[in-house]
C-alpha positions as YAML, in Angstrom:
chain: A
units: angstrom
residues:
- id: 1
  name: UNK
  ca: [0.10, 67.42, 67.08]
- id: 2
  name: UNK
  ca: [3.03, 68.75, 65.08]
- id: 3
  name: UNK
  ca: [2.63, 69.39, 61.39]
- id: 4
  name: UNK
  ca: [4.10, 66.67, 59.22]
- id: 5
  name: UNK
  ca: [7.29, 67.88, 57.56]
- id: 6
  name: UNK
  ca: [6.75, 67.48, 53.85]
- id: 7
  name: UNK
  ca: [10.28, 67.69, 52.55]
- id: 8
  name: UNK
  ca: [12.64, 65.20, 50.97]
- id: 9
  name: UNK
  ca: [16.05, 64.85, 52.52]
- id: 10
  name: UNK
  ca: [19.36, 66.13, 51.17]
- id: 11
  name: UNK
  ca: [20.08, 62.83, 49.45]
- id: 12
  name: UNK
  ca: [16.85, 63.14, 47.49]
- id: 13
  name: UNK
  ca: [17.63, 66.74, 46.56]
- id: 14
  name: UNK
  ca: [21.08, 65.66, 45.39]
- id: 15
  name: UNK
  ca: [19.58, 62.92, 43.18]
- id: 16
  name: UNK
  ca: [17.00, 65.21, 41.62]
- id: 17
  name: UNK
  ca: [19.03, 68.43, 41.32]
- id: 18
  name: UNK
  ca: [22.37, 69.06, 43.00]
- id: 19
  name: UNK
  ca: [24.47, 66.18, 41.71]
- id: 20
  name: UNK
  ca: [22.32, 65.26, 38.69]
- id: 21
  name: UNK
  ca: [23.82, 65.97, 35.29]
- id: 22
  name: UNK
  ca: [22.87, 65.80, 31.66]
- id: 23
  name: UNK
  ca: [24.59, 62.77, 30.14]
- id: 24
  name: UNK
  ca: [26.04, 62.41, 26.66]
- id: 25
  name: UNK
  ca: [27.47, 58.87, 26.88]
- id: 26
  name: UNK
  ca: [25.84, 55.71, 28.17]
- id: 27
  name: UNK
  ca: [26.66, 52.45, 29.85]
- id: 28
  name: UNK
  ca: [25.63, 49.28, 28.03]
- id: 29
  name: UNK
  ca: [22.86, 48.54, 30.51]
- id: 30
  name: UNK
  ca: [19.23, 48.08, 29.49]
- id: 31
  name: UNK
  ca: [16.16, 50.00, 30.61]
- id: 32
  name: UNK
  ca: [13.23, 47.61, 31.05]
- id: 33
  name: UNK
  ca: [9.57, 47.93, 30.14]
- id: 34
  name: UNK
  ca: [8.81, 47.81, 33.85]
- id: 35
  name: UNK
  ca: [11.02, 50.86, 34.43]
- id: 36
  name: UNK
  ca: [9.31, 52.77, 31.62]
- id: 37
  name: UNK
  ca: [5.89, 51.97, 33.07]
- id: 38
  name: UNK
  ca: [7.05, 53.06, 36.53]
- id: 39
  name: UNK
  ca: [8.47, 56.24, 35.03]
- id: 40
  name: UNK
  ca: [5.19, 57.12, 33.35]
- id: 41
  name: UNK
  ca: [3.14, 56.25, 36.43]
- id: 42
  name: UNK
  ca: [5.13, 58.85, 38.38]
- id: 43
  name: UNK
  ca: [5.29, 61.64, 35.81]
- id: 44
  name: UNK
  ca: [1.57, 61.47, 35.03]
- id: 45
  name: UNK
  ca: [0.82, 62.64, 38.59]
- id: 46
  name: UNK
  ca: [2.35, 66.09, 38.03]
- id: 47
  name: UNK
  ca: [-0.10, 68.95, 37.54]
- id: 48
  name: UNK
  ca: [-1.25, 70.31, 34.21]
- id: 49
  name: UNK
  ca: [-3.77, 73.02, 33.42]
- id: 50
  name: UNK
  ca: [-7.29, 71.59, 33.85]
- id: 51
  name: UNK
  ca: [-5.63, 68.15, 33.98]
- id: 52
  name: UNK
  ca: [-5.23, 68.31, 30.19]
- id: 53
  name: UNK
  ca: [-2.28, 65.88, 30.26]
- id: 54
  name: UNK
  ca: [-1.30, 66.35, 26.59]
- id: 55
  name: UNK
  ca: [2.06, 64.56, 26.91]
- id: 56
  name: UNK
  ca: [2.57, 61.56, 24.68]
- id: 57
  name: UNK
  ca: [5.86, 59.65, 24.70]
- id: 58
  name: UNK
  ca: [7.23, 57.38, 22.02]
- id: 59
  name: UNK
  ca: [10.04, 55.30, 23.53]
- id: 60
  name: UNK
  ca: [12.63, 54.17, 20.97]
- id: 61
  name: UNK
  ca: [14.70, 51.20, 22.07]
- id: 62
  name: UNK
  ca: [15.31, 49.00, 19.03]
- id: 63
  name: UNK
  ca: [18.16, 49.67, 16.65]
- id: 64
  name: UNK
  ca: [15.64, 49.96, 13.83]
- id: 65
  name: UNK
  ca: [13.59, 52.62, 15.59]
- id: 66
  name: UNK
  ca: [16.68, 54.61, 16.49]
- id: 67
  name: UNK
  ca: [17.97, 54.31, 12.92]
- id: 68
  name: UNK
  ca: [14.84, 56.16, 11.79]
- id: 69
  name: UNK
  ca: [15.54, 58.91, 14.33]
- id: 70
  name: UNK
  ca: [19.23, 59.53, 13.68]
- id: 71
  name: UNK
  ca: [18.85, 61.30, 10.29]
- id: 72
  name: UNK
  ca: [16.53, 63.84, 11.93]
- id: 73
  name: UNK
  ca: [19.11, 64.83, 14.57]
- id: 74
  name: UNK
  ca: [21.81, 67.45, 14.45]
- id: 75
  name: UNK
  ca: [25.19, 65.77, 13.80]
- id: 76
  name: UNK
  ca: [26.43, 66.40, 17.36]
- id: 77
  name: UNK
  ca: [23.40, 64.56, 18.78]
- id: 78
  name: UNK
  ca: [23.55, 61.41, 16.67]
- id: 79
  name: UNK
  ca: [25.96, 59.38, 18.78]
- id: 80
  name: UNK
  ca: [24.25, 60.42, 22.01]
- id: 81
  name: UNK
  ca: [20.97, 58.89, 20.88]
- id: 82
  name: UNK
  ca: [22.45, 55.96, 18.98]
- id: 83
  name: UNK
  ca: [24.13, 54.64, 22.13]
- id: 84
  name: UNK
  ca: [21.35, 55.49, 24.61]
- id: 85
  name: UNK
  ca: [19.42, 52.46, 25.88]
- id: 86
  name: UNK
  ca: [16.15, 54.34, 25.27]
- id: 87
  name: UNK
  ca: [15.30, 57.56, 23.46]
- id: 88
  name: UNK
  ca: [12.08, 59.24, 24.55]
- id: 89
  name: UNK
  ca: [10.34, 61.37, 21.96]
- id: 90
  name: UNK
  ca: [8.62, 63.76, 24.35]
- id: 91
  name: UNK
  ca: [5.61, 64.84, 22.36]
- id: 92
  name: UNK
  ca: [2.11, 66.25, 22.65]
- id: 93
  name: UNK
  ca: [-1.30, 65.33, 21.34]
- id: 94
  name: UNK
  ca: [-3.08, 68.13, 19.47]
- id: 95
  name: UNK
  ca: [-6.35, 66.27, 20.09]
- id: 96
  name: UNK
  ca: [-5.79, 66.05, 23.85]
- id: 97
  name: UNK
  ca: [-9.13, 67.77, 24.47]
- id: 98
  name: UNK
  ca: [-10.96, 64.66, 23.25]
- id: 99
  name: UNK
  ca: [-9.93, 63.01, 26.54]
- id: 100
  name: UNK
  ca: [-11.32, 65.83, 28.69]
- id: 101
  name: UNK
  ca: [-14.54, 63.95, 29.60]
- id: 102
  name: UNK
  ca: [-12.28, 61.36, 31.26]
- id: 103
  name: UNK
  ca: [-9.62, 63.71, 32.59]
- id: 104
  name: UNK
  ca: [-11.89, 66.53, 33.82]
- id: 105
  name: UNK
  ca: [-15.22, 64.76, 34.42]
- id: 106
  name: UNK
  ca: [-16.67, 67.32, 36.83]
- id: 107
  name: UNK
  ca: [-16.92, 69.86, 33.97]
- id: 108
  name: UNK
  ca: [-18.87, 68.07, 31.23]
- id: 109
  name: UNK
  ca: [-18.25, 70.70, 28.56]
- id: 110
  name: UNK
  ca: [-14.50, 71.12, 29.19]
- id: 111
  name: UNK
  ca: [-13.76, 69.69, 25.73]
- id: 112
  name: UNK
  ca: [-15.41, 72.75, 24.23]
- id: 113
  name: UNK
  ca: [-12.83, 75.05, 25.84]
- id: 114
  name: UNK
  ca: [-10.41, 73.81, 23.17]
- id: 115
  name: UNK
  ca: [-12.30, 72.25, 20.26]
- id: 116
  name: UNK
  ca: [-12.09, 74.35, 17.10]
- id: 117
  name: UNK
  ca: [-9.45, 76.71, 18.54]
- id: 118
  name: UNK
  ca: [-6.17, 75.60, 16.96]
- id: 119
  name: UNK
  ca: [-3.96, 78.36, 18.39]
- id: 120
  name: UNK
  ca: [-5.29, 77.75, 21.91]
- id: 121
  name: UNK
  ca: [-4.85, 74.00, 21.46]
- id: 122
  name: UNK
  ca: [-1.22, 74.41, 20.35]
- id: 123
  name: UNK
  ca: [-0.39, 76.78, 23.18]
- id: 124
  name: UNK
  ca: [-1.97, 74.59, 25.85]
- id: 125
  name: UNK
  ca: [-0.52, 71.38, 24.45]
- id: 126
  name: UNK
  ca: [3.02, 72.71, 24.12]
- id: 127
  name: UNK
  ca: [3.06, 74.44, 27.52]
- id: 128
  name: UNK
  ca: [1.63, 71.53, 29.46]
- id: 129
  name: UNK
  ca: [3.65, 68.86, 27.67]
- id: 130
  name: UNK
  ca: [6.76, 70.90, 28.50]
- id: 131
  name: UNK
  ca: [5.76, 70.71, 32.17]
- id: 132
  name: UNK
  ca: [5.22, 66.99, 31.84]
- id: 133
  name: UNK
  ca: [8.55, 66.58, 30.07]
- id: 134
  name: UNK
  ca: [10.23, 68.14, 33.10]
- id: 135
  name: UNK
  ca: [8.34, 65.71, 35.33]
- id: 136
  name: UNK
  ca: [9.68, 62.90, 33.15]
- id: 137
  name: UNK
  ca: [13.25, 64.02, 33.82]
- id: 138
  name: UNK
  ca: [12.70, 64.26, 37.57]
- id: 139
  name: UNK
  ca: [10.85, 60.94, 37.72]
- id: 140
  name: UNK
  ca: [13.63, 59.24, 35.77]
- id: 141
  name: UNK
  ca: [16.24, 60.60, 38.15]
- id: 142
  name: UNK
  ca: [14.15, 59.55, 41.15]
- id: 143
  name: UNK
  ca: [14.12, 56.00, 39.76]
- id: 144
  name: UNK
  ca: [17.90, 55.89, 39.30]
- id: 145
  name: UNK
  ca: [18.02, 56.67, 35.58]
- id: 146
  name: UNK
  ca: [20.05, 59.40, 33.94]
- id: 147
  name: UNK
  ca: [18.75, 61.76, 31.27]
- id: 148
  name: UNK
  ca: [20.05, 63.58, 28.24]
- id: 149
  name: UNK
  ca: [17.33, 66.03, 27.14]
- id: 150
  name: UNK
  ca: [18.02, 67.64, 23.77]
- id: 151
  name: UNK
  ca: [16.87, 70.09, 21.21]
- id: 152
  name: UNK
  ca: [18.92, 69.91, 18.03]
- id: 153
  name: UNK
  ca: [16.68, 68.07, 15.58]
- id: 154
  name: UNK
  ca: [14.73, 68.80, 12.43]
- id: 155
  name: UNK
  ca: [11.21, 69.20, 13.80]
- id: 156
  name: UNK
  ca: [9.36, 68.76, 10.51]
- id: 157
  name: UNK
  ca: [11.43, 65.75, 9.49]
- id: 158
  name: UNK
  ca: [11.05, 64.06, 12.87]
- id: 159
  name: UNK
  ca: [7.29, 64.64, 12.91]
- id: 160
  name: UNK
  ca: [6.97, 63.33, 9.35]
- id: 161
  name: UNK
  ca: [8.93, 60.21, 10.26]
- id: 162
  name: UNK
  ca: [7.17, 59.26, 13.48]
- id: 163
  name: UNK
  ca: [3.87, 61.19, 13.55]
- id: 164
  name: UNK
  ca: [2.78, 61.49, 9.92]
- id: 165
  name: UNK
  ca: [-0.92, 61.85, 10.77]
- id: 166
  name: UNK
  ca: [-0.15, 65.11, 12.59]
- id: 167
  name: UNK
  ca: [-1.99, 64.16, 15.77]
- id: 168
  name: UNK
  ca: [1.19, 64.03, 17.85]
- id: 169
  name: UNK
  ca: [4.00, 66.57, 17.60]
- id: 170
  name: UNK
  ca: [7.51, 66.51, 19.01]
- id: 171
  name: UNK
  ca: [8.41, 68.80, 21.91]
- id: 172
  name: UNK
  ca: [11.94, 67.56, 22.71]
- id: 173
  name: UNK
  ca: [14.08, 64.45, 22.69]
- id: 174
  name: UNK
  ca: [15.35, 62.85, 25.90]
- id: 175
  name: UNK
  ca: [17.90, 60.03, 26.02]
- id: 176
  name: UNK
  ca: [17.45, 57.69, 28.99]
- id: 177
  name: UNK
  ca: [19.67, 55.13, 30.63]
- id: 178
  name: UNK
  ca: [22.65, 54.87, 32.92]
- id: 179
  name: UNK
  ca: [25.10, 57.63, 32.18]
- id: 180
  name: UNK
  ca: [28.76, 57.01, 31.51]
- id: 181
  name: UNK
  ca: [30.80, 59.86, 33.02]
- id: 182
  name: UNK
  ca: [33.46, 59.64, 30.31]
- id: 183
  name: UNK
  ca: [34.25, 63.16, 29.10]
- id: 184
  name: UNK
  ca: [31.66, 64.54, 31.50]
- id: 185
  name: UNK
  ca: [32.31, 68.12, 32.54]
- id: 186
  name: UNK
  ca: [31.30, 69.96, 35.67]
- id: 187
  name: UNK
  ca: [28.10, 71.87, 36.14]
- id: 188
  name: UNK
  ca: [27.94, 75.07, 34.13]
- id: 189
  name: UNK
  ca: [27.08, 78.34, 35.90]
- id: 190
  name: UNK
  ca: [23.52, 79.19, 36.85]
- id: 191
  name: UNK
  ca: [22.13, 82.66, 37.38]
- id: 192
  name: UNK
  ca: [21.94, 83.82, 41.01]
- id: 193
  name: UNK
  ca: [18.56, 84.57, 42.56]
- id: 194
  name: UNK
  ca: [18.83, 88.34, 42.17]
- id: 195
  name: UNK
  ca: [19.53, 88.04, 38.45]
- id: 196
  name: UNK
  ca: [16.65, 85.69, 37.74]
- id: 197
  name: UNK
  ca: [13.99, 86.51, 40.32]
- id: 198
  name: UNK
  ca: [12.08, 89.40, 41.80]
- id: 199
  name: UNK
  ca: [9.79, 89.47, 44.80]
- id: 200
  name: UNK
  ca: [6.98, 92.04, 44.76]
...
């Protein structure tokens, strides 16, 4: 019996990587709750260290919610998020370890790997939520949505506005919707393999 070929086809690779672009302008087309649930149900399956799963996402869709966000953004990012159907605040939970009994049940004391170790908590939460943020982008593209991930915000101000209790912290902002190619430019250069990789 031949091994099953576990590879997506060229069309799938195009959707996820080759023809995908970061978008800065958006069509006036809504993103539904059902799409956001489907998006999360895909991204949550990606691996994290010890299944910590620290990602938390606050989806901003209403004009009121986005109005609270806009003053925290760099001026060049304001219009991008104002016109996006949904803005995802890709964040992490600094108390993620409290869910370890559920997430890592075969190691009953896994919570204690993190509890009381703030630097270790921050490192693990930021690293693994960054992984999960990348899964969010790929899952969105797989579902036919376009993405506009961004830095360019006042971290302290954004956290104070949306996460004042300090339990969640922002990692990055990602606009979601159906991109409008107006003023879209071509893909910028990427480093070749030999400049970015080594094989030992």
